[in-house]
Every structure is written in structure tokens, then in C-alpha cells.
C-alpha positions as CSV (number, residue, x, y, z in Angstrom):
1,X,-27.9,49.5,-47.9
2,X,-28.6,49.4,-44.2
3,X,-26.3,48.0,-41.5
4,X,-26.9,47.4,-37.8
5,X,-24.4,49.0,-35.5
6,X,-23.7,48.0,-32.0
7,X,-23.7,50.6,-29.2
8,X,-23.6,48.4,-26.1
9,X,-21.3,46.9,-23.5
10,X,-21.6,43.2,-23.8
11,X,-22.1,41.7,-20.3
12,X,-21.4,38.1,-21.3
13,X,-17.9,38.9,-22.5
14,X,-17.1,37.0,-25.7
15,X,-19.8,34.3,-25.3
16,X,-21.9,33.3,-28.3
17,X,-25.7,33.4,-27.9
18,X,-26.9,30.5,-30.1
19,X,-30.6,30.8,-30.9
20,X,-30.3,29.1,-34.3
21,X,-31.4,25.6,-33.2
22,X,-34.6,24.9,-31.3
23,X,-32.9,23.1,-28.5
24,X,-35.6,23.2,-25.8
25,X,-33.4,23.5,-22.7
26,X,-35.9,26.0,-21.2
27,X,-37.9,23.2,-19.6
28,X,-34.9,21.7,-17.7
29,X,-35.8,23.6,-14.4
30,X,-39.4,22.1,-14.4
31,X,-38.2,18.5,-14.7
32,X,-35.6,19.0,-12.0
33,X,-38.5,20.0,-9.7
34,X,-40.4,16.9,-10.7
35,X,-37.4,14.9,-9.4
36,X,-37.3,11.1,-9.6
37,X,-40.9,10.6,-10.7
38,X,-39.7,10.3,-14.3
39,X,-36.8,8.0,-13.5
40,X,-36.8,4.7,-15.4
41,X,-34.7,1.7,-14.4
42,X,-33.5,-0.6,-17.2
43,X,-31.8,-3.9,-16.3
44,X,-29.1,-5.4,-18.5
45,X,-31.4,-8.1,-19.7
46,X,-34.3,-5.8,-20.5
47,X,-35.4,-4.7,-24.0
48,X,-32.9,-7.0,-25.9
49,X,-35.2,-8.0,-28.8
50,X,-35.8,-6.0,-32.0
51,X,-39.5,-6.7,-31.5
52,X,-42.0,-4.9,-29.3
53,X,-45.5,-6.0,-30.4
54,X,-45.6,-8.5,-33.3
55,X,-49.4,-8.1,-33.6
56,X,-49.0,-4.4,-34.3
57,X,-48.4,-3.0,-37.8
58,X,-45.6,-0.9,-36.3
59,X,-44.0,-3.9,-34.5
60,X,-41.2,-1.9,-32.9
61,X,-43.7,0.4,-31.1
62,X,-43.6,-0.3,-27.3
63,X,-47.2,-0.8,-26.2
64,X,-46.9,1.4,-23.1
65,X,-45.7,4.3,-25.4
66,X,-48.8,3.8,-27.6
67,X,-51.0,3.9,-24.5
68,X,-49.3,7.1,-23.2
69,X,-49.7,8.8,-26.5
70,X,-53.4,8.1,-26.7
71,X,-54.0,9.2,-23.1
72,X,-52.1,12.5,-23.5
73,X,-54.0,13.4,-26.7
74,X,-57.2,12.6,-25.0
75,X,-56.5,14.8,-22.0
76,X,-55.2,17.7,-24.1
77,X,-57.9,17.3,-26.9
78,X,-55.6,18.3,-29.7
79,X,-55.8,15.3,-32.0
80,X,-58.0,12.3,-32.8
81,X,-56.4,8.9,-32.1
82,X,-59.3,6.6,-32.8
83,X,-59.0,4.3,-35.8
84,X,-55.4,5.5,-36.4
85,X,-52.2,3.6,-36.8
86,X,-49.4,5.0,-34.5
87,X,-46.0,4.9,-36.2
88,X,-43.1,5.8,-33.9
89,X,-39.9,7.3,-35.3
90,X,-36.6,8.8,-34.4
91,X,-38.1,12.3,-34.0
92,X,-40.6,13.8,-36.4
93,X,-37.8,14.4,-38.9
94,X,-37.6,10.7,-39.7
95,X,-41.4,10.4,-39.8
96,X,-41.8,13.3,-42.2
97,X,-39.3,11.6,-44.6
98,X,-41.1,8.3,-44.1
99,X,-44.5,9.9,-44.9
100,X,-43.2,11.6,-48.0
101,X,-41.6,8.3,-49.2
102,X,-44.9,6.4,-48.5
103,X,-47.1,8.8,-50.3
104,X,-44.7,9.1,-53.3
105,X,-44.5,5.3,-53.5
106,X,-48.2,4.8,-53.4
107,X,-48.8,7.5,-56.0
108,X,-46.9,5.5,-58.6
109,X,-46.3,7.2,-61.9
110,X,-43.1,7.8,-63.8
111,X,-42.4,11.3,-62.7
112,X,-41.3,12.5,-59.3
113,X,-44.1,13.7,-56.9
114,X,-43.8,17.4,-56.1
115,X,-43.3,18.4,-52.5
116,X,-44.2,21.9,-51.4
117,X,-44.7,24.0,-48.3
118,X,-45.9,27.6,-47.9
119,X,-43.2,30.2,-47.2
120,X,-41.9,30.9,-44.7
121,X,-41.5,27.2,-44.1
122,X,-39.4,25.0,-41.8
123,X,-36.0,25.2,-43.3
124,X,-35.2,21.5,-42.8
125,X,-38.0,20.5,-45.2
126,X,-35.6,21.5,-48.0
127,X,-32.8,19.3,-46.7
128,X,-35.2,16.4,-46.0
129,X,-36.5,16.4,-49.6
130,X,-33.3,17.0,-51.5
131,X,-30.5,15.3,-49.6
132,X,-31.0,11.7,-50.9
133,X,-31.7,13.0,-54.4
134,X,-34.7,10.6,-54.7
135,X,-36.2,10.0,-58.1
136,X,-39.6,9.4,-56.4
137,X,-40.2,13.0,-55.2
138,X,-38.9,16.4,-55.8
139,X,-38.8,19.6,-53.7
140,X,-40.7,22.3,-55.5
141,X,-40.4,25.1,-52.9
142,X,-43.1,27.6,-52.0
143,X,-46.6,26.3,-52.1
144,X,-48.1,29.8,-52.5
145,X,-47.3,29.9,-56.2
146,X,-47.4,26.1,-57.0
147,X,-49.5,25.3,-60.0
148,X,-47.7,22.3,-61.5
149,X,-50.0,19.5,-62.7
150,X,-49.8,16.0,-61.4
151,X,-49.5,14.5,-57.9
152,X,-48.1,16.6,-55.1
153,X,-47.5,16.5,-51.3
154,X,-48.1,19.7,-49.3
155,X,-46.4,20.0,-45.9
156,X,-48.5,22.0,-43.5
157,X,-46.9,23.0,-40.1
158,X,-49.4,24.5,-37.7
159,X,-48.5,26.5,-35.6
160,X,-46.0,27.3,-38.3
161,X,-42.2,27.1,-37.8
162,X,-40.8,29.8,-38.1
163,X,-43.5,32.5,-37.9
164,X,-46.0,30.8,-35.4
165,X,-49.1,31.4,-37.5
166,X,-51.9,28.8,-37.7
167,X,-51.8,27.2,-41.1
168,X,-54.1,25.3,-43.5
169,X,-53.4,24.1,-47.0
170,X,-52.7,26.8,-49.6
171,X,-52.6,24.8,-52.8
172,X,-56.3,25.0,-53.8
173,X,-57.2,21.8,-55.6
174,X,-60.6,20.6,-54.2
175,X,-61.4,16.9,-54.5
176,X,-58.0,16.3,-56.3
177,X,-57.2,12.7,-55.5
178,X,-53.5,13.3,-56.4
179,X,-53.3,15.9,-53.7
180,X,-51.8,14.6,-50.4
181,X,-51.1,16.5,-47.2
182,X,-48.8,15.9,-44.2
183,X,-49.8,17.9,-41.1
184,X,-46.9,18.7,-38.8
185,X,-48.4,19.5,-35.3
186,X,-45.1,19.7,-33.4
187,X,-46.2,22.9,-31.7
188,X,-49.9,22.3,-31.4
189,X,-49.8,22.1,-27.6
190,X,-51.4,24.4,-24.9
191,X,-48.1,26.1,-23.8
192,X,-47.6,27.4,-27.4
193,X,-51.1,28.1,-28.8
194,X,-54.8,27.8,-28.0
195,X,-56.2,24.3,-28.7
196,X,-59.2,25.4,-30.7
197,X,-60.1,22.0,-32.1
198,X,-59.4,18.3,-32.1
199,X,-57.3,17.8,-35.3
200,X,-58.5,15.0,-37.6
201,X,-56.3,14.6,-40.7
202,X,-54.9,11.7,-42.7
203,X,-51.3,12.1,-41.5
204,X,-50.4,14.0,-38.3
205,X,-46.9,14.3,-36.9
206,X,-45.8,15.0,-33.3
207,X,-42.5,15.2,-31.6
208,X,-41.5,14.5,-28.0
209,X,-38.8,17.2,-28.0
210,X,-41.1,20.2,-28.5
211,X,-43.7,19.0,-26.0
212,X,-41.6,18.4,-23.0
213,X,-38.1,19.5,-24.1
214,X,-36.6,16.0,-24.2
215,X,-35.0,16.5,-27.6
216,X,-32.1,14.1,-26.8
217,X,-34.5,11.1,-26.7
218,X,-35.2,11.5,-30.4
219,X,-38.8,10.3,-30.3
220,X,-41.7,11.3,-32.5
221,X,-45.0,9.7,-33.6
222,X,-47.4,9.8,-36.5
223,X,-51.1,9.3,-36.4
224,X,-52.0,7.7,-39.7
225,X,-55.5,6.9,-41.0
226,X,-54.6,4.8,-44.1
227,X,-53.2,1.4,-43.3
228,X,-51.2,1.2,-46.6
229,X,-49.6,4.6,-45.9
230,X,-48.7,3.4,-42.4
231,X,-47.2,0.2,-43.8
232,X,-45.0,2.1,-46.2
233,X,-43.8,4.4,-43.4
234,X,-42.9,1.4,-41.3
235,X,-41.0,-0.1,-44.2
236,X,-39.0,3.1,-44.6
237,X,-38.1,3.2,-40.9
238,X,-37.1,-0.5,-41.0
239,X,-34.7,0.1,-43.9
240,X,-33.5,3.4,-42.4
241,X,-32.9,2.4,-38.8
242,X,-34.4,-1.1,-38.2
243,X,-36.9,0.4,-35.7
244,X,-36.6,2.9,-32.9
245,X,-34.7,2.7,-29.6
246,X,-36.7,0.9,-26.9
247,X,-34.9,2.7,-24.2
248,X,-36.0,6.1,-25.6
249,X,-39.6,4.8,-26.0
250,X,-39.8,3.6,-22.4
251,X,-38.4,6.9,-21.1
252,X,-40.9,8.8,-23.3
253,X,-43.8,6.7,-22.1
254,X,-42.9,7.4,-18.5
255,X,-42.5,11.1,-18.9
256,X,-45.8,11.4,-21.0
257,X,-47.7,9.6,-18.2
258,X,-46.3,12.0,-15.6
259,X,-47.1,14.9,-17.9
260,X,-50.7,13.6,-18.1
261,X,-50.9,13.4,-14.3
262,X,-49.7,17.0,-13.9
263,X,-52.6,18.2,-16.0
264,X,-54.8,17.5,-13.0
265,X,-52.6,19.5,-10.6
266,X,-52.9,23.2,-10.0
267,X,-49.3,23.5,-8.8
268,X,-47.5,21.2,-11.2
269,X,-49.4,21.5,-14.5
270,X,-46.6,21.4,-17.1
271,X,-48.6,23.3,-19.7
272,X,-49.4,26.0,-17.2
273,X,-45.7,26.3,-16.4
274,X,-44.7,26.3,-20.0
275,X,-47.3,28.8,-21.0
276,X,-46.3,31.3,-18.2
277,X,-42.7,31.0,-19.2
278,X,-43.4,31.5,-22.9
279,X,-45.7,34.4,-22.1
280,X,-43.0,36.1,-20.0
281,X,-40.4,35.7,-22.7
282,X,-42.7,37.0,-25.4
283,X,-43.7,40.0,-23.3
284,X,-40.0,40.9,-22.7
285,X,-39.2,40.5,-26.4
286,X,-42.1,42.6,-27.5
287,X,-41.1,45.3,-25.1
288,X,-37.6,45.4,-26.5
289,X,-39.0,45.5,-30.1
290,X,-41.4,48.3,-29.2
291,X,-38.7,50.4,-27.6
292,X,-36.2,49.9,-30.4
293,X,-38.6,51.0,-33.2
294,X,-36.2,49.0,-35.4
295,X,-37.5,45.5,-35.4
296,X,-40.8,43.8,-36.2
297,X,-42.7,40.8,-34.9
298,X,-45.9,39.1,-36.0
299,X,-49.2,39.7,-34.2
300,X,-51.3,36.7,-33.2
301,X,-55.1,36.9,-32.6
302,X,-56.6,35.5,-29.4
303,X,-58.6,32.3,-29.7
304,X,-60.6,30.2,-27.3
305,X,-58.5,27.3,-25.9
306,X,-60.5,24.2,-25.2
307,X,-57.8,22.9,-22.9
308,X,-57.7,26.0,-20.6
309,X,-61.3,26.9,-21.2
310,X,-60.7,30.6,-22.0
311,X,-59.5,32.9,-24.7
312,X,-55.7,33.1,-25.0
313,X,-52.9,34.4,-27.1
314,X,-50.3,32.4,-28.9
315,X,-46.7,32.3,-27.6
316,X,-44.8,30.4,-30.3
317,X,-41.6,28.4,-29.8
318,X,-39.8,30.7,-32.3
319,X,-39.9,34.4,-33.0
320,X,-40.0,35.6,-36.6
321,X,-37.9,38.7,-36.1
322,X,-37.7,41.3,-38.9
323,X,-36.5,44.8,-39.5
324,X,-38.3,47.8,-40.9
325,X,-35.4,48.5,-43.2
326,X,-33.7,46.3,-45.8
327,X,-30.8,44.6,-44.2
328,X,-29.0,41.3,-43.8
329,X,-30.3,40.6,-40.3
330,X,-28.7,37.3,-39.7
331,X,-25.3,38.8,-40.5
332,X,-25.9,41.8,-38.4
333,X,-26.9,39.7,-35.4
334,X,-23.9,37.4,-35.9
335,X,-21.6,40.5,-35.5
336,X,-23.2,40.8,-32.0
337,X,-22.4,37.1,-31.5
338,X,-26.0,36.1,-31.7
339,X,-26.7,33.1,-33.9
340,X,-30.1,32.9,-35.6
341,X,-31.6,31.1,-38.6
342,X,-31.6,33.2,-41.8
343,X,-35.0,34.0,-43.3
344,X,-33.7,32.9,-46.8
345,X,-33.4,29.3,-45.5
346,X,-37.1,29.4,-44.8
347,X,-38.0,30.7,-48.2
348,X,-38.2,34.3,-47.1
349,X,-35.8,37.2,-47.2
350,X,-32.7,38.7,-45.6
351,X,-34.5,41.1,-43.3
352,X,-36.1,38.2,-41.3
353,X,-34.6,35.6,-39.0
354,X,-35.9,32.8,-36.8
355,X,-35.1,33.1,-33.2
356,X,-35.5,30.2,-30.7
357,X,-37.5,31.1,-27.6
358,X,-36.6,27.8,-25.9
359,X,-33.0,28.5,-24.6
360,X,-32.0,28.7,-21.0
361,X,-33.0,31.9,-19.2
362,X,-29.5,33.4,-19.0
363,X,-29.0,32.9,-22.8
364,X,-32.4,34.4,-23.6
365,X,-31.7,37.4,-21.4
366,X,-28.3,38.0,-23.0
367,X,-30.1,38.0,-26.4
368,X,-32.6,40.6,-25.2
369,X,-29.8,42.8,-23.9
370,X,-27.9,42.7,-27.1
371,X,-31.0,43.2,-29.2
372,X,-32.0,46.3,-27.1
373,X,-28.7,48.0,-27.9
374,X,-28.7,47.5,-31.7
375,X,-29.5,50.5,-33.9
376,X,-30.0,50.9,-37.6
377,X,-27.5,53.1,-39.4
378,X,-28.3,53.9,-43.0
379,X,-25.5,54.1,-45.6
380,X,-26.1,55.4,-49.1
381,X,-24.4,53.7,-52.0
382,X,-23.2,56.4,-54.5
């Protein structure tokens, strides 16, 4: 049995450092500098109808948001948008549920469709696929050992949440028509990882919150090839929330357009800003881990980034922090008033935790200070 023992003077008094949630407040300073260029004025008589574009399959999608999404993907080069249906949702969480529902519905059959993801996986996938106790699909856990016959849906997050690795499918069933895949590309943007190719998959999910940090707007979008799948996803969202807030869509469209404009600027490029910030944080964290000789972090290979035009490292939005000894790391950190996400929730073990790298600077620095002063003390059970 191993316990972590504190030997530090806490400079932030009794404050709790919460790095459990991926609340992206780190980008607030950048948008303050941008000033009023993202400001949107909405009159009392604006946006009153349920409908946005009755000619569109996703009739509650604001046309200017659709245009902004296509333009940004074109500039960044991270995803194909041609011959795709854009489905807007209340964040990628709703879209993931809509996609699972759509694929399970179209699969037919009398038994629930299996849903899997390779561990360590995004912990919320478990909740999303078990909460409503649907008879149409069933969470089957870790994809690495999945060998059940019949239709299945594999959730692939790349870069992965929580460990930041680049992922492909792991359930090896070539040419299996019953195999369906949902690709979650929430973090496939230049400030987190090299853009090595233009992704081209049947269902690709993106979220506004992890690109720019505007989590409160609750906007995400899916790029969907198959019209019937897109239809079923729209049906799900209609039943679930009768569309998506137009105010949020208009704000998102404005910010995405400004974001696209900054890509041409040497001084205001958001992805340059975000990458430098993430690089700085990762370098500080790796230095603490190196000095401690207690903790572990994944290593990421360099790759050529098509957006920046050079070979770069990955600086994920989350750190997959582990220990060299067996311990309950989430509990040990909690004793230091540091909140993280337990590895067990991600299909892993107690010696790993997910740490958000997207907090405000003072919070992140407090975490580093507390981590630097933690030591392992072995105790022997007799």
C-alpha cells in the first residue's frame, strides 16, 4: 500500500484547485484582448421562430453558423465538409447521444446494439450510454477486448480524452457492415495536436467549447455523410430539445468568423496563442514530474502539422497523470485539495488521473506547486 504525503506550505490557503472538469477558462485573456470584435447585438424581435432554414435537413441550423463551420474547417484543413450534412447540437454530448440513437435505430434487430470505446476512454461515454437505460443500445465497455457478435458502435476520440493519444478503431472487423464508428474530434485542432490530415469519416463530432473556450454557449456540430443517419440525429434533437438556441448559434458564428480572420494575422492568430500557452503549461508540468521522480506522463511523438507547416509536438487539453507506485492517486490529490478525474472512471486504474490543462493561470500554477511538494511514502501491510 502506498500513500502520498504532503510536505509543503500551501500558498493558496484553503482554496480547492478543481481540475476535474475541462472548463476552458484559460482562453479568457485572449478574447478580452480581441475586445468588441465578437460582440453580437440581438434585438427583442430577433430570432423568435423555431425555424432557421426550412430547406435544410437540419432546419434549426442557422445558415451563417453553417457557413462559418465550413470556412473554419477549410482554413484549418482538419475535416472534410463537402457532401456532408451539418447537424448542430447542444454541445457534442447531445450529438454523440443523437448519433448513437440514429445508428442503433437504423441497425434494426431485436437485441441492443453494443457501444464500446478503447480504454482509457472519455468517462462521460459511460453515462451517456447508460443513463436512459435504452433497450436499443447497450454500453459494453472497453473496445480492446470486445468480441461480441452482432452490430456494434465504436466511439473513437482522437486526440483521445483523457490521455491525448491519436486513436483509430481497435475492434478489427474489416468490411463488417454491422460495424459503425463515431469519430469525436473535439481536440483535433492546431493548438492541441499537429493537423496531419484532413479527416474524412462517416460521422465526425466537433465542439465549440474546446476550440475557443466558449463552453457556456453549449454548441457542437456533426459532419455526417449518410442522409438517413443525419435525419435520425435531427429527430433525436427535436424530441430532446426542439432544436438548438439561435442566440448561441449566432454568437458562435460570429466568434468562428473572427477566429478564421485571426488565422491570417501574425500577432492575433488564436491557434498560435493557444499552442504557446499549452506548450508552456506542458513544459512546466513535465519539469515538475521529472524533478519528483514520482509521477508519470505519456510521451507524444512529433508529427508534421499541415496547418503550421512544420513538425510539432502534441500538447493535449488533459494530462494523463500517473504514479510509478500503486496508489489511489485521485484520493491522494484530493487530500491536497486538488480535484481530478479518477482513472477508474475512464476504464483504467487508481494510479492514474485526468488533469485539466485548461484552467486559469493562477489555478494551474497552484496545482503545479502542490504537485511538486508531494512525495510517496510506502507503508507495508503486515
